[in-house]
C-alpha positions in Angstrom: 142.9 116.1 115.5 143.4 117.1 112.2 142.1 113.9 110.9 138.7 114.6 113.0 136.0 116.2 111.4 133.3 116.7 113.6 132.7 119.7 115.1 130.5 120.6 118.8 130.0 123.8 119.4 129.3 124.8 123.4 129.3 121.5 124.2 131.0 120.5 127.4 132.6 117.0 129.0 129.3 115.5 130.7 130.6 114.2 133.8 130.7 111.3 135.1 127.3 108.2 136.0 127.5 106.0 137.6 124.9 104.2 135.1 126.0 105.8 132.2 128.6 105.8 129.5 130.6 108.9 129.6 132.8 109.9 126.4 136.4 111.3 128.2 137.7 111.4 123.9 134.6 113.9 122.9 134.8 115.6 126.5 138.9 116.4 125.6 138.2 117.0 121.8 135.8 120.0 123.1 138.0 121.4 125.2 140.1 122.3 121.6 137.5 122.8 119.6 135.5 125.0 122.5 138.4 127.5 122.1 137.6 128.0 118.1 135.0 130.8 117.1 131.8 129.9 116.1 132.5 131.1 112.5 135.0 128.0 112.4 132.0 126.1 111.4 130.3 126.8 107.4 127.7 127.7 107.6 124.2 126.3 107.0 123.8 126.0 103.2 120.0 125.9 104.1 119.4 128.1 106.9 117.1 126.7 109.9 112.8 127.3 109.4 113.8 129.9 112.9 116.0 132.6 114.0 116.1 130.7 117.4 118.0 128.0 117.0 121.9 127.3 117.4 123.9 124.9 116.4 125.1 122.3 118.6 127.0 119.8 116.4 128.3 119.1 113.0 130.3 116.7 110.9 131.6 117.9 107.9 133.7 115.2 106.4 137.1 117.4 106.2 139.0 114.8 107.2 140.7 111.6 106.1 138.9 109.5 108.6 135.8 109.0 109.8 135.8 110.5 113.3 135.2 107.3 115.9 134.8 109.4 119.1 131.1 110.7 117.5 129.8 107.8 115.0 129.7 103.6 114.8 129.9 102.0 111.5 126.5 100.3 111.2 127.7 97.1 109.8 126.0 93.1 109.4 123.3 91.7 107.3 120.0 93.5 107.2 117.3 91.0 105.9 113.5 90.8 105.3 110.7 91.2 102.9 112.6 92.7 99.8 115.8 93.2 101.6 119.2 90.8 101.4 121.7 93.1 102.2 125.3 92.8 104.1 126.3 96.1 105.6 130.2 96.7 106.3 132.2 98.9 108.0 135.0 99.1 104.9 132.8 100.0 102.8 133.2 103.6 104.6 135.7 106.1 104.8 135.8 110.2 104.6 137.3 111.4 101.1 137.3 114.3 99.1 135.2 116.4 102.3 132.6 114.0 101.7 131.4 110.6 103.9 131.0 107.6 100.8 129.3 104.4 101.6 130.2 101.9 98.7 127.9 99.7 97.4 128.9 96.3 96.0 128.5 92.9 94.9 131.1 90.5 95.7 132.1 87.4 97.7 131.9 87.0 101.1 133.3 84.5 102.9 132.6 82.6 99.9 129.1 83.4 99.6 127.4 86.5 96.9 126.4 89.4 98.6 124.6 92.6 98.2 127.4 95.6 100.5 126.7 98.5 101.7 126.9 100.5 104.5 126.5 103.7 107.1 127.3 106.2 110.3 125.4 105.7 113.8 125.7 108.6 115.8 127.5 107.6 119.6 125.4 110.7 120.8 121.8 111.0 120.7 119.7 113.9 119.3 116.6 115.5 120.8 114.2 118.2 119.5 115.9 120.1 117.0 116.3 121.0 113.4 118.6 118.0 111.2 119.8 118.8 108.0 122.0 116.4 105.6 123.6 117.3 102.0 124.0 114.1 100.0 124.6 113.0 96.9 121.9 109.1 96.7 123.6 106.3 93.9 121.4 106.4 91.5 122.7 104.9 89.0 121.1 101.1 89.1 118.1 100.0 91.0 118.6 98.1 94.5 120.5 100.7 96.8 118.7 102.1 99.4 120.3 105.4 100.9 119.1 107.3 103.4 119.2 110.1 107.1 117.3 109.3 109.7 117.1 109.2 113.5 116.3 106.3 115.8 117.2 104.8 118.9 119.0 101.6 119.2 117.9 99.4 122.0 119.4 96.7 123.8 122.6 98.5 126.5 120.9 102.1 125.1 117.4 101.5 126.2 116.4 103.9 124.0 114.7 102.4 121.0 111.3 104.7 120.9 110.1 106.4 117.2 112.1 106.5 113.8 111.5 109.7 111.6 113.0 109.2 108.2 114.1 112.6 106.9 114.3 110.3 103.4 114.2 107.1 102.7 115.9 107.2 98.1 115.7 104.2 96.6 118.0 104.3 93.5 116.7 105.0 90.1 113.6 106.5 91.7 111.8 109.7 91.6 110.2 108.9 94.8 111.5 110.1 98.5 110.0 108.9 102.2 109.7 110.8 104.6 108.3 109.3 108.2 107.6 108.9 111.7 107.0 105.3 112.8 106.8 104.1 116.7 107.9 101.4 118.5 106.1 101.6 121.6 102.3 100.2 121.6 100.0 98.4 123.5 99.0 95.3 122.4 101.5 94.8 119.1 101.0 95.6 115.7 96.9 96.3 115.4 96.6 98.4 118.8 99.4 101.9 117.0 99.6 102.4 112.4 102.0 104.3 111.3 101.8 107.6 112.3 103.0 109.2 108.8 104.6 107.5 106.3 104.6 110.2 103.3 105.9 109.6 99.5 106.5 112.9 98.1 108.5 112.9 94.4 112.0 113.5 94.1 113.5 116.7 91.4 116.9 115.8 92.7 119.7 118.8 90.9 121.7 118.0 87.5 124.9 117.4 90.0 122.4 114.5 92.3 123.6 116.5 95.6 120.5 117.4 97.3 120.0 119.1 101.0 117.1 117.0 103.2 116.1 118.2 106.2 114.0 117.9 109.0 112.1 119.4 112.6 111.2 117.7 115.1 109.8 119.9 117.7 106.7 118.7 121.0 104.1 119.1 117.9 105.3 116.4 115.2 108.3 117.2 112.6 107.9 118.9 109.4 110.2 117.6 106.3 112.1 120.4 104.1 113.6 119.8 100.7 116.1 122.5 99.9 114.4 124.5 102.9 111.1 124.1 101.8 107.9 121.8 103.5 107.6 119.3 101.9 105.2 117.1 104.5 104.1 117.5 108.1 103.2 114.8 111.1 101.3 115.7 113.4 102.4 114.0 116.6 102.4 116.1 119.7 104.4 115.5 122.1 107.0 112.7 121.0 110.1 113.3 123.1 113.0 111.3 123.3 117.2 111.7 122.5 117.8 109.1 119.1 120.9 108.4 117.4 120.6 110.2 113.9 122.3 107.1 110.7 123.5 108.0 107.5 123.1 104.6 105.7 123.2 103.0 101.6 121.3 99.9 102.0 122.4 97.9 98.9 120.0 94.8 98.7 116.9 96.0 98.4 114.4 94.4 96.0 116.0 93.8 92.2 119.5 94.9 92.4 121.4 96.1 88.7 124.5 94.4 89.8 126.3 95.2 86.5 125.6 98.7 87.8 127.7 98.6 90.9 129.8 99.3 92.4 128.6 102.3 93.3 128.8 105.3 95.9 126.4 107.1 98.1 128.3 110.9 99.6 126.9 112.8 102.3 128.5 116.3 102.8 127.9 117.5 106.8 125.4 116.8 108.9 124.4 119.3 110.8 121.4 119.5 114.1 120.8 122.7 116.0 118.6 122.9 118.9 116.0 125.7 120.0 113.9 126.6 123.5 110.8 125.1 123.7 109.4 126.9 126.9 107.1 123.9 129.0 108.1 121.0 127.1 110.1 118.7 129.4 113.0 117.1 127.0 113.4 113.9 129.8 111.7 110.2 127.5 109.6 108.2 129.7 109.0 110.8 132.2 105.5 109.0 133.0 106.8 105.7 132.6 104.0 104.9 129.8 106.3 104.3 127.0 107.0 100.4 128.0 103.1 99.7 128.3 103.3 95.9 127.8 105.3 95.4 124.7 109.1 96.4 126.4 110.5 93.8 129.8 108.2 96.7 132.7 112.5 96.1 134.7 114.0 98.2 131.6 111.8 101.7 131.8 112.8 102.7 128.3 114.9 105.8 128.2 116.1 105.3 131.4 119.1 102.9 132.8 119.4 101.3 136.1 122.6 100.8 138.4 122.9 99.3 141.6 120.1 96.8 143.1 117.6 96.6 139.4 115.2 94.4 140.7 114.0 97.1 142.8 113.3 99.5 139.9 110.7 98.3 138.1 107.2 100.0 136.2 103.9 99.5 137.6 100.6 100.0 136.0 97.7 101.4 138.5 97.0 104.0 140.5 99.5 106.5 138.5 99.6 110.3 138.9 99.1 110.4 135.6 98.6 108.0 132.6 98.9 104.6 133.4 101.7 103.6 134.4 104.8 104.9 137.6 107.8 103.6 138.7 108.2 101.9 141.8 111.4 101.2 143.6 110.7 98.6 146.7 111.7 95.5 148.2 111.7 93.1 150.6 114.9 94.1 151.6 117.4 96.7 151.8 118.3 98.0 148.4 120.3 100.7 146.9 118.8 102.0 143.4 119.4 104.4 140.7 117.2 105.3 137.6 118.4 107.7 135.7 118.9 109.9 132.8 121.7 111.8 130.3 120.3 114.4 127.8 123.3 115.7 125.5 122.9 118.2 123.2 120.3 120.4 125.5 120.9 124.7 124.6 122.2 125.9 127.6 120.7 128.3 130.6 118.3 127.9 133.4 115.6 124.9 133.6 113.1 123.6 136.2 112.8 120.0 137.3 109.4 118.8 138.3 107.8 115.1 139.4 105.3 113.3 140.8 105.7 111.3 144.0 104.5 109.4 147.2 106.8 107.3 149.4 107.3 105.4 152.7 110.0 105.1 154.5 112.7 106.7 157.1 112.7 110.0 156.6 115.7 109.9 154.3 117.0 108.3 151.4 115.0 109.1 148.5 116.1 111.7 145.9 116.4 113.6 142.7 119.8 114.5 141.7 120.7 116.3 139.2 124.4 116.5 137.6 126.6 116.8 134.5 125.5 120.6 133.7 128.3 122.5 134.3 127.7 123.0 138.0 127.5 121.9 141.2 125.3 118.9 141.9 122.2 119.6 142.9 119.6 117.2 145.5 115.9 117.5 145.7 114.8 115.3 148.2 111.4 113.3 147.8 109.1 113.8 151.2 107.4 110.9 153.0 103.8 110.5 151.8 100.7 108.6 151.4 99.4 110.7 149.0 100.5 112.1 145.8 102.6 115.5 145.8 104.1 117.6 143.2 107.4 118.4 144.0 109.9 120.7 142.0 113.4 121.9 141.7 113.9 125.6 139.6 116.8 127.5 138.7 118.9 124.3 137.6 121.8 126.5 135.5 122.8 124.5 132.1 126.2 125.5 130.8 127.4 122.3 129.4 124.9 121.8 127.1 124.0 118.0 128.9 122.7 117.1 132.3 122.3 113.8 134.1 119.3 113.5 135.9 119.0 110.2 138.3 116.7 108.7 140.4 118.2 107.7 143.9 116.6 105.4 146.0 118.7 104.1 149.3 115.8 102.3 151.2 115.3 99.6 154.0 113.3 96.8 153.8 109.7 97.3 153.2 110.6 100.7 152.3 108.8 102.0 149.0 109.1 105.0 146.3 106.6 106.2 143.9 107.2 109.0 141.2 105.5 109.9 138.1 105.6 112.6 135.2 109.3 113.4 135.8 110.1 116.6 133.5 113.2 118.9 132.7 112.0 122.1 131.5 112.8 125.1 130.6 110.6 127.1 133.1 107.3 127.4 131.1 106.5 131.7 130.1 104.0 133.4 132.0 100.4 132.1 131.8 101.9 128.5 130.2 100.6 125.5 131.4 103.4 122.4 131.2 102.8 120.0 128.7 101.7 117.0 130.7 103.7 113.8 129.1 101.7 111.8 126.6 100.5 107.9 126.6 100.5 105.7 123.5 98.1 103.4 124.7 95.3 103.1 122.4 92.2 104.4 123.7 88.2 102.6 123.0 86.9 105.2 120.8 89.7 107.1 119.2 90.5 107.4 115.6 93.6 104.6 114.3 94.7 106.8 112.7 95.3 110.9 112.0 96.8 112.8 109.3 96.7 116.9 108.4 95.2 117.9 111.9 96.3 121.7 111.8 96.6 122.1 108.3 95.5 119.9 105.1 97.9 118.6 102.4 97.8 119.8 98.8 98.1 117.6 95.9 98.5 117.4 92.7 98.1 115.2 90.6 101.8 113.7 90.9 102.5 110.6 93.3 102.9 111.9 96.3 100.9 110.3 98.8 100.6 108.9 102.1 100.3 105.3 103.1 98.8 104.3 106.5 98.2 101.4 108.2 96.7 98.0 106.8 95.3 97.6 110.2 93.5 100.7 109.6 89.3 100.8 108.8 89.5 97.4 109.6 86.8 94.8 110.9 82.6 94.8 111.0 82.8 98.4 111.7 84.9 101.0 110.5 84.3 105.1 109.6 86.8 106.9 108.0 86.1 110.6 108.1 88.0 113.6 105.9 87.6 117.1 104.6 88.4 117.2 101.1 88.5 120.0 98.3 89.2 118.6 94.7 90.7 121.3 92.4 88.2 119.6 89.7 86.0 117.3 89.3 87.6 113.4 87.9 87.5 110.2 88.5 89.7 109.6 90.7 90.3 107.9 94.5 92.0 110.1 97.4 91.8 107.5 99.8 91.9 103.8 99.3 93.0 100.2 101.4 92.0 98.1 98.6 93.7 94.6 97.7 93.7 93.7 94.0 91.2 90.4 94.5 88.9 89.7 96.6 85.7 91.1 98.6 87.4 92.3 101.9 88.7 95.9 101.2 87.5 99.4 101.4 88.1 102.7 98.6 86.7 105.9 98.5 85.9 107.3 94.8 85.2 110.5 93.1 84.0 110.6 89.6 83.5 113.2 86.7 79.9 113.8 87.3 80.2 115.0 90.7 79.3 111.6 92.6 81.2 110.1 95.9 81.8 106.1 95.8 82.3 104.2 98.7 83.6 101.2 97.2 83.3 98.0 98.9 85.8 94.6 98.1 88.7 94.5 96.0 90.1 96.5 92.4 88.9 93.1 90.9 85.7 92.9 92.3 83.2 95.0 94.5 80.4 96.4 95.3 79.7 100.5 94.7 77.4 103.0 97.2 76.6 105.8 95.5 75.9 109.1 96.6 75.0 111.6 93.7 76.1 114.7 92.3 78.1 115.0 96.3 80.5 117.5 95.5 82.0 120.4 94.0 85.4 121.1 92.2 87.0 124.2 94.7 84.4 123.7 97.3 85.3 122.0 101.1 83.1 118.8 102.1 83.4 116.9 105.0 82.8 113.0 103.5 82.5 110.6 106.3 81.9 106.5 105.3 80.4 104.1 107.6 80.1 100.3 107.1 78.7 98.8 109.4 78.0 95.3 110.1 77.4 94.8 106.0 75.4 98.2 105.7 77.5 100.6 104.1 76.2 105.2 104.5 77.9 108.3 103.0 77.4 111.1 105.0 78.2 114.9 103.1 79.1 117.7 106.0 77.7 115.3 108.5 73.8 114.4 107.1 73.4 110.7 105.1 73.4 110.9 101.7 72.9 107.4 100.6 72.8 104.2 102.3 72.5 100.3 101.2 73.3 97.3 102.0 77.0 95.3 100.8 76.6 92.0 102.5 78.8 89.4 101.3 81.7 92.1 101.0 83.3 93.7 104.4 86.5 95.8 105.1 87.9 93.2 107.0 91.5 92.3 104.6 94.8 93.6 106.1 97.3 92.4 103.1 96.5 95.9 101.7 98.1 99.4 103.0 96.4 102.3 102.9 96.8 104.9 99.9 96.3 109.2 100.5 96.4 110.8 97.8 97.7 109.3 94.4 96.4 106.0 93.6 98.0 105.0 90.2 99.3 102.0 92.4 102.7 102.9 90.2 104.5 102.1 94.2 104.1 99.4 96.5 104.9 98.8 100.0 107.2 95.8 100.3 107.4 94.5 104.0 108.7 98.0 105.3 110.3 99.5 102.0 108.5 101.3 99.3 109.0 99.9 95.9 107.7 100.0 92.1 104.9 97.8 92.0 105.4 95.3 89.5 102.4 96.0 88.1 100.0 98.5 88.5 95.9 97.6 89.3 94.3 97.2 86.3 91.1 98.7 87.5 92.2 101.5 89.1 94.9 102.8 86.0 91.9 104.5 84.3 92.0 106.3 87.5 93.1 109.8 87.9 95.6 110.8 90.6 93.9 113.1 92.8 94.0 116.9 93.0 93.4 119.5 95.4 93.7 119.3 99.3 92.9 116.3 102.2 92.4 117.5 105.5 91.5 116.5 109.2 92.2 112.7 108.1 90.6 110.7 111.1 90.2 106.3 110.3 88.5 104.7 112.8 87.8 100.8 113.2 84.3 101.4 114.8 80.9 102.6 113.4 80.4 106.3 114.4 77.1 107.2 115.7 75.1 109.5 113.8 75.3 112.3 116.3 78.7 111.9 115.9 79.0 112.4 112.6 76.6 115.3 112.4 79.2 116.7 115.3 82.0 116.2 113.7 83.9 119.8 112.6 82.5 121.4 109.1 84.3 122.1 105.9 85.3 125.1 106.7 
């Protein structure tokens, strides 16, 4: 026990489930740790943003080896555009009160390799506040340190989203705060990067910094040393995912003469709080599979028994587009289950929408592993959708398993949708519905800063957005800006270096607004003269529609011109909001220093001011739609 370093606060033994792994060593360790007073866990060095948060898991790395009851080693190659690394378990150790990940240039199996490594939690965590104190390797190029959360796919079947609390490439003074979503309808062109923020990094003299994020039903808030540095508004993204602490070697150019080196993590802490009316179950509406994931494998759920009898089905759902169906042409018994870990204790309720045909008995939802007797909710026979509820579920173990069980005859069927497990809604509160990640025609393909504007100070802070944003024969870009000064700057662009197939929205020191169609090297500019003033908020809307480019200011047309021969059809360049120096570029799925900033962009300043309510469409909004947009405040 003394060699282990993790502390689990108030988490009891999860009861055995027929379909999900059990952690017997973890449970036995709890029985010892739970007897310790809470002060046995060192106090957080940055307080969570709300006093309602409760510490449920901490690893202080104060022992002499990695606690393999709680962590797996990240091993194997990591290759791709701009990346060529190998992760080894032997590069990871616990010493001096720290988790240490070594970066080396060495010969492995007779070949030179850039090696690194890291840990992946065996446990999964949902809504809450996550904090790490770390010292990333910064002495030479090529090492990519990250504190992040992601599902693992495979048997866990929980690859839903990725939150990057920080990604730091060694020697680069920029930290990435990202949110990616794995599910979509028809692949890349249907779902843009929800959030890819890049914030200048100011490390203390000793190189140690405290990085954190708060994952909530409204999205993700990113913190550095307790200060909010970025927000990702993405409501109702619910799932429990694994936590990763990693230092990947071989990202971009590697300064092998500066290796070996180390990245250190001082601790990892997870806190949870209550969100009444918000479900904690992932994919309770069965929308996450869409057509990207095998419909025989409902994302975030585990199946046992006659698994061929269970399937996600499109159409006639109680909510959204998809539902879960248990059925077979022969007698069957199948269970679809999901286990939640590290949730707060207290009273919960279960809700679901169901319809079924067959014998009066044989279909139920079972609740187990919550620290009390198992509970069973029988599901009625009905040709129409009915809501069923099981209130008063007392969780005393910080965990629970929800299992949908069918034991039925040939031709019997059960359909279930909107399965929700939540703290009861407050008086007058309506429970949040499950979210569908399907892209709806006419909606913005990308949005940012819906709740509050983003401040920019003229430094290198910027946001990448997808190469699939504002692309095609008809596009719209609209946002509210409040520039601090008159300047030659481009607050939004998706301009390639060459060609005639990109776009950018620029400002001039004379107060003009430019809608640029083309590239840095070759373009046409449509200009609305004297369309903005310093410190004055204004909504700009730029529309390209089959060769015609238009600029609207606060909903009114200010200028329009034909730009035939140019159009926003290029998909090689990522979009950029904020700083436009071009000093950093998207290399595959990482951000690295650009080899050369676009010459045409160098004379432009980085944007200073705020940008808010950014919406990008892959269609042309009508004049009426533009006029109806929320005006600048």
